[in-house]
N, C-alpha and C positions, 0 to 999 in steps of 0.2 A: 547529517546534509539538517540544515537551517531549515527551521520548523516552517517556516510561507514555506518551502519549492518541494513541504508534504502533506503543506493546507492544497496548493494548488491542486496536487494532483491527485488529493482526495476529491475533492471538487466537483475535477472532472469527470468522477465514476456516479454511478444510476446506480437505484435502484434496482436487481431483482424477483420479476414479481411480485411489484412494488414489494420490497422491503429487505432494506440492508441489509447486507450478509457479508461474511470469516474476517475481514483488522478493517474496513468499512464501517456496518460494522458495532467492533467498538468507537472509530474515529465520532461518530454521530451522537452515542451516546458518553461520549469522556471520559469512559472507563477506559480499566485495563492499564496499558503501561502511564496512564495516568495514576491510577492504586499504587501499580510493579510495578514496579523495574532495576532491574532486564526482563519485559513480559515475552511471554512465548508468540507469536503469530500463528492466529488457528489454521488451517489447507490454503496450505501453501498452492496448493494445484486455482482454488476457486478465484486466490487473489488470483495467482498467475492472470486467471483468463479473466478479472476484471482487468488489471490491467490493459494487457492484451487488443479489450476496445476500445485502451484513448486512442482518440485521431489524437501523435506527438509531436502531429505541421498544427498543430494550432496552438503548442508551446514554448517559451521563447527558447528557446539556444543551451542555456543550460541547465533547464528543467529535462529538458526534448535525452539531453546525456545524464541528465537523472535516472531517467525511465528506463532508456538500456541499460543502465547498469545495474537499477532494478528486478527489473527481468529474466537479466545473465543469470545475477543471486539466488533465483528462486528457482529455476529452471535446471542449472549447477546443485540445488540442495533441495530436491523437492521431496524427499522422502530427508532429514533433518530438521534440525530446529531448526530454527531461523528466531533469536530477536532484535526485537524493539526496545529502542532506548529512548528512555526520555532524561533530560537534563533540560 
C-alpha cells in the first residue's frame, strides 16, 4: 500500500482517553516499522477497534477499499502475528 494512503488512514484516528494506542501510537512517534522492518503490529484487536471507528464514507474510494481489506485482514488474523513493512 502506498504510504500516502496509510498516512490518510492514520490521520483519521483519534487518541483513546487522550493518548495514542496500538499501531497509531508508533505511527505518531515515527517508531516501530521505521526502525525495524518487517515489524509485528502490536494488539491486532485494538487496531481493529480503532479502524472500525473511522467513517469510511469520508474517504475516497481507493482508501475505502483499502480500509475494508485491512479490517478483513485483522478480523481473519486476530490471534496471529501481522507484520508492517516499511519500504
